[in-house]
C-alpha positions in Angstrom: -22.3 -0.4 -21.3 -18.8 -0.1 -20.0 -16.7 -0.7 -16.9 -15.1 2.2 -14.9 -11.9 1.1 -13.1 -11.2 4.4 -11.3 -11.6 8.0 -11.4 -9.5 10.9 -10.0 -10.3 14.4 -9.4 -7.2 16.8 -8.8 -7.0 20.2 -7.4 -6.1 22.9 -9.6 -5.0 26.5 -9.1 -7.9 29.0 -8.6 -6.9 31.3 -11.4 -7.2 28.5 -13.9 -11.0 28.2 -13.2 -11.6 32.1 -13.8 -14.5 32.7 -16.3 -13.2 35.5 -18.3 -16.1 35.4 -20.7 -14.1 34.3 -23.7 -15.6 32.1 -26.4 -13.4 29.6 -27.6 -14.4 28.1 -31.0 -12.8 24.7 -31.7 -11.4 24.6 -35.7 -12.8 21.0 -36.0 -16.3 22.0 -34.7 -17.1 23.8 -38.3 -20.6 23.4 -39.7 -19.8 23.8 -43.2 -16.6 24.0 -45.2 -15.4 24.5 -48.8 -12.0 23.2 -50.0 -10.6 24.6 -53.3 -9.3 23.6 -55.3 -8.7 20.1 -54.4 -11.1 19.4 -51.2 -8.0 18.5 -48.9 -8.9 20.2 -45.7 -9.3 17.5 -42.7 -9.0 16.9 -39.1 -5.9 15.5 -37.5 -4.5 14.7 -33.8 -3.0 18.0 -32.5 0.1 18.1 -30.5 -1.0 21.5 -29.0 -1.4 21.7 -25.3 -4.9 20.0 -24.3 -4.6 17.9 -27.3 -7.9 16.9 -29.6 -7.9 17.7 -33.0 -6.9 20.6 -35.3 -7.8 21.4 -38.8 -5.3 21.0 -41.4 -4.3 21.0 -45.1 -5.7 24.4 -45.5 -5.3 25.9 -49.1 -5.7 28.9 -50.9 -9.7 29.7 -50.9 -10.6 27.2 -48.1 -13.1 28.3 -45.2 -14.9 26.9 -42.7 -18.2 28.1 -41.0 -19.2 28.0 -37.3 -22.5 28.8 -35.5 -21.5 31.5 -33.0 -23.4 32.6 -30.1 -22.4 35.9 -28.4 -23.7 36.2 -25.0 -23.0 40.0 -24.2 -22.6 43.0 -26.3 -19.1 43.9 -26.0 -15.6 44.6 -27.8 -13.8 41.4 -28.3 -10.0 40.6 -28.8 -9.6 37.8 -31.6 -6.8 35.1 -31.0 -6.1 32.4 -33.6 -4.0 29.2 -32.4 -2.2 28.8 -35.5 0.9 26.4 -36.7 2.6 26.8 -40.0 5.6 25.6 -41.5 5.7 28.5 -44.4 3.7 31.3 -42.9 1.3 33.1 -45.1 1.3 37.0 -45.6 -2.2 36.9 -46.8 -3.0 34.9 -43.6 -6.3 34.4 -42.3 -9.5 36.2 -42.4 -12.5 36.1 -39.9 -16.0 37.1 -41.3 -19.1 37.6 -39.1 -22.5 37.3 -40.9 -20.4 37.9 -44.4 -18.7 40.9 -43.1 -14.8 41.0 -42.9 -14.1 41.8 -39.3 -10.3 40.8 -39.0 -7.4 39.8 -41.1 -4.0 38.9 -39.9 -1.0 37.6 -41.6 0.4 34.1 -40.3 3.8 33.7 -39.3 6.1 30.8 -39.7 5.8 29.2 -36.5 8.5 26.4 -37.2 6.3 23.5 -38.0 3.0 22.2 -38.7 2.6 21.1 -35.1 4.5 24.1 -33.4 1.5 26.2 -32.2 1.4 29.8 -31.6 -1.3 32.2 -30.2 -1.8 34.9 -33.0 -3.4 38.1 -32.0 -5.8 39.6 -34.3 -7.7 42.6 -34.1 -10.5 44.0 -31.6 -14.0 43.8 -32.9 -17.4 45.1 -31.5 -20.4 42.2 -31.3 -23.9 42.6 -30.1 -25.3 40.0 -28.2 -26.8 37.3 -30.5 -26.5 34.5 -33.1 -24.1 34.7 -35.7 -22.4 32.8 -38.6 -18.4 33.1 -38.2 -16.3 32.2 -41.1 -12.6 31.5 -41.0 -11.2 31.8 -44.8 -8.0 31.4 -46.1 -6.8 33.6 -48.9 -3.2 31.8 -49.2 -3.6 28.8 -46.9 -0.6 27.4 -45.5 -1.4 26.9 -42.1 -3.2 24.5 -39.4 -5.8 26.1 -37.0 -6.7 24.5 -33.5 -9.2 27.2 -32.2 -9.8 30.7 -32.4 -10.9 32.8 -29.4 -13.0 36.0 -28.8 -12.3 37.5 -25.4 -13.9 40.6 -24.0 -11.8 43.6 -23.7 -11.9 47.3 -22.6 -9.9 48.2 -25.9 -11.7 49.8 -28.8 -11.7 48.6 -32.4 -9.7 50.9 -34.5 -11.4 50.2 -37.8 -8.1 49.1 -39.2 -8.6 45.4 -40.1 -5.4 43.3 -39.5 -2.5 43.5 -37.2 1.3 43.3 -37.7 1.3 43.4 -41.5 -1.5 45.9 -42.1 0.1 47.4 -45.2 -0.3 44.0 -46.8 -4.0 43.2 -45.3 -5.8 46.7 -45.8 
């Protein structure tokens, strides 16, 4: 049982309530993970907008898997919410049903709790259920979430953005 003292509902701007079809996957909601070599990934309170938790202590070889349900066949822009004090040229990889679909270098954002939206590539997904895996070839970053946003852009088939020479 509990006691409720008061509750308030505040009006918000209508543009904040528009459903753009994005799928946001919270990093801490992983279903399965492996931590190599020392088993150090964990969750911690985040100072990012919206609060909650992020996954930290991500090292080389670590990965996290997520159940992903895509409601509509479309092209999706991948975005990662990342913080890193050091950056990582090998960055972050996204696999869907064991296929590498995106890879992007992680910049130095200025601190372990200094958050930045990092644009990945555009990927094509059919409606259905998948296993998404976020993996860290080199580590050195915290992850708050990743998002798939429907787009009219076409995938170019060139995995990675920003540092393609390094990631291809």
